[in-house]
N, C-alpha and C positions, 0 to 999 in steps of 0.2 A: 718151587716152593723154599729152597735155600736160600735163592735169592731174595725172595721176599722177606724172609727172616731176618738176613743180613741188613737189608735196607730198614728194617723195624728197629735193630738193634744200634744201626747208625744215628737214627731218628732220636730215640730215647736216650742214646749216650751224650748226642749234641745237646740236648735239654738239659741235661744234667749239668754238663761242663760249665753251662752259663747260669746256673742256678743262682747265683750271687749277682747276677746283673741283670736279671728281668724277672717278672711275676710269671708263675707258673700258668696264670689264667690269661696271658698275654698272645692274642693270636700270632701265628707263624707266617705272618704274610711277605713272602719272599715274591718279588713282583717288578713290574715297571708302569710306571705314571707319569702324568703331565699337570702341571698347574699353569695356569696361564689368564692374560686379561687382553680383553678385544680394545684396542686403542680407540676403535670409532664408535663403539657403542658402551663402553665403560663396563660391560659384563666381564664377570671373573669366573672361572671354572676350573674343575679338577676331574679327571679320568684315569681310570685304571684297569689292568687286566693281570689275573694271576691264576696258578694252579692251587687254588684254595678255595675254600666253600664260602660264598657270600663275602667276598672281598670288600664290597661296598661299605658294609658295616663297620669296618675297622679302617680303611684308608681313607676314605673321602670324606672330607669336610669343607663348608663353606657357608658365608653368611652375607647376605645383601649390603653392599656399602662398606664392608669389612676386607674381606679376603678368602682365601683358600689355602687348605692345608691338606698335605698327603703325609700319613705317616706310615712307615712299611719297614721290612724287613723283621727283626722281632719287635713287633708294634706296640708302642704305648698310644692307646687310645685316647688318653687324657690330653695329648699334645694337640688333638683336634679342637676341643672345646676351649682349654686353656690357651693355645695358640691364638685363636680368634679372640678370646677376651683381651688378650694382651695388645692386640692390635686396635683395639677398640679404646684403649687407655692413649692410644697416640704413637706407640712404639711402631717403629719400622719392622719389616719382616726380618731383617736380619738381628735387631734387638729383640725381637720376640724369641726368634730361633736361639741367639744366646742364651737368654733367660730360662727357657725349656731344658737346654742341655747342661747347664751349669751345675745343677744337682742331681743330674740323672745317673746312677752309676751305671746303667746300661747303654750309655752314649755310645760304646764302641760296636754295638750291635743293631744300631738304629740307622735307618734313614729317613730324612724328615726333608720336606720342602715347603716353603710359605710365600704365598705372593700376596702383597698388601693391595689396598685399593687404588694407590698410585703407581702399581705396576712393579713396585720394588720385588726382588726375588731372593730368598736365601735358601742354602741346599746344604745339607750334610749328610755325607756317607761315611759311617764309621769304619774304622781299619778292620772290625771284625765281621764286616759282613762278606757274604760268600761270593767269590768270582763266578762270573764276571759282574762286576759291581762298579757303578760310577754315575756322574750326572754330568749335564752340561746346562749352565744358564744362558738365556739370550736375552732378548729385548722384550721385556713383559712376558716371559715364560721361562719355564724350567722342567727339564726331563730327568727322571731318573730310574736307576732299576738296579737289581741285585739278583744273583742266582740264575744269571741269563746264560743261555747257550754259547752266545759269541758277544764278543766286545763291541760289536756294530749297533747295538740297540739304540743307546742314548742319540748318536750322531743321526743313524735313521730317522728316530722320531722328530729330532729337532730340524731337519733338513725338510720332512714333509710336513711339518707345521708352518715352516717359514714359507714354503712354497704355495701353501694354500690360503695364504693373505688374500682377503677380499671375501671368502665364503663366511657363513654363520660360525660363531665361536665352537657351537657343539659338534658341528661338522669338522672342523679342523682338529679338534681333540681326537674323535674317533679315527680320522685319518692319521694322526700321528700313532695312536695304537697299531693300527692295522701296518703301519710300516715297520713298528718295533716287533710285532709277531713276524712280519717277512723277513726281520733280520735275524730272526732265532727264536725270541722271544724265552718266556720262563724255560728253563732248562727240563723241568719236570713234565711240562705241557701246559695245558689249558681246562680251566674250569668255571671261574667266573669273571665278570667285568663291571663297572658302574661309571656314571658319568652324573656331576651335579654342576648347572650352570644358573647364576644369582646375578640379579642386577648391579648395576655398579653403586646405584643409590638407593636406599631404602626408604619406602612410604610408611615405614612404621607398621607393615602388616607381615610379620614373619611367617605367618601361616598360608602366605600366597605371594611368597618371594623366592620361588625356584622354579624358573622358567623351563628347565629341563632337571629332573630326576629319575633315573632309569638304571635299574640294577637286574643284572642276569646272575642269579647264585650259584647256577649249577647247570652246565650246558658243555657238550663237547666242541661248539665252537663260539665262545662268548662274545667276541668282538662282532661277529658277523650278526648274532641275534641283537646285539646292543645297536648295530646299525640298523637293523629292521625295525626294531621297537622306536628309535629316533625317526625314522621315515614315517612310521604309523603317526606320532605325535605331530609331525609336520603336516600330514594330511588331515588330521582333525583339526588343526589348527587353521587350514583352508576352510573347513566346514564351520568352525566358529567366526571366521571373517564373513564367510558367506550370511550366517546369521545376522551379523551386526549390519551388513548392507541390506539386507531384508527390512531391518527395522527402520533404516534410514531410505526406504522405498527406492532404493539402488539396485534395481533387478539386474541391469548387466553387471555389474559389479559382483553380484551375489552367485550370477550364473558363471562367471569366470572362476571364482572362487569354488564352487561346487565342482565345477568340471576338472580343476586342478586336482581336487582331492580325488575324485574318482578316478583319474588319469594314473595316480600315484597306486591305487589299491582298486582296480578294477572289479574284483570279485566279492568287494565288501557290500555286502547287502544293505546295511544300515545307511551308508553314505547315499547309495542310489535312493532308498526309500524317502529319507528326508529331503532329498533334493526335488523328488516328486511331490512330496506333500506341500513344499513350498511353492513349487509351481502351480499347484492347485489353487493354494490360497490365493494366489496373485491371479486368478482367473485365466491361467494357461492349461485346464484340465487336459485338452487334447495333447499336449505335449507331455503331461505327467502320466497319462494311460498307459502308454507301451513302457514307459519304465516300471510303473506299478506291477503290470502283468508279467515282467519277467522276475521281479522279485516275489511277487504270489506263486508263481509256478514254482520256485525253488523252495520257498517256504512258506505254507500257509497261514503261519502264525503270524504273518505281517498284515495279513487281510484281517484277522481277527482284533488285530492292534487297530486297525484303521475306523473298525465299528466302533471303538471307544474313545476316538479323538473328537468327535464333535461335542460331547457331553462336557469335555474341559476346554473348548473353544481353540483345540489345536489343528482342527480341520473345519473351517469354515466355508464349505461350498454349499450350493443349493441342494435341494433334496433330490432334484434330477440329477445332479452332477454326482452326487453320492450315490445313488443306484447305479449309474454307470461305472463308477469306481468298484463298487462291491459284486458287481455281475462278472467282473474280468474272470 
């Protein structure tokens, strides 16, 4: 109890000491993060983990065809939107960062990283950031951390990112976070994580230009959960690819995609169900029946849903085949 009281006093005192350099409503996001660009695809991304609730709402910012920003330590959330807007005017990452910090009274307690659409990176670690604090800039990426348990976090993240070249950008960013945590991570522990990936070119559809946008707001092992969510997204992308293949009447590709999805998550009933429905609609009812039986046995609601599909033409089998399916 006494220890908790002393920690609380430290926290309050620390906030008061810096009252002149940051606004009281700014998040206290001590953390480690990475901003990066994929030189092969042009994708840009940012990922973060912290012992702070919902860190993704404060630290991670990105826009297709523009760049990405990580703003942390005593976070100035406006740096996200303002930084991206500065990049859109044609400024480089360094020019945008210089502009943000120029009139910022709290620059000494800020940590900021910006990457632009050309892969230029700029990073600032204020002298008031809590040890261990630092950053490493590399080719098309930057890693940064503050209030870490050890001083190995940035180097471990940078090394992991560089060694994962050739993998999807989202995978590489999560790998970097995993390495940072393994090297010690946030001295306070773990709570939340987030990742955003955007295309290198905008199609003028900002509502549909985050290829990965995942957050873990409160979890005892947020990076592990972030990895799980990313794998779920990849699996569902296989499902989407399968649907597109069906539209093009390429059943071989469709089944390969569906099988890839089910292999990743063999217990996911929905993936199994729609794979079976696709088989049935393509006159492969005999292959669909054993899959549907397993699904129906585990949850009868899927059978009830099946009864409703013919009405909206999502199940186009004959009456005889429908009877076979519903008799399972």
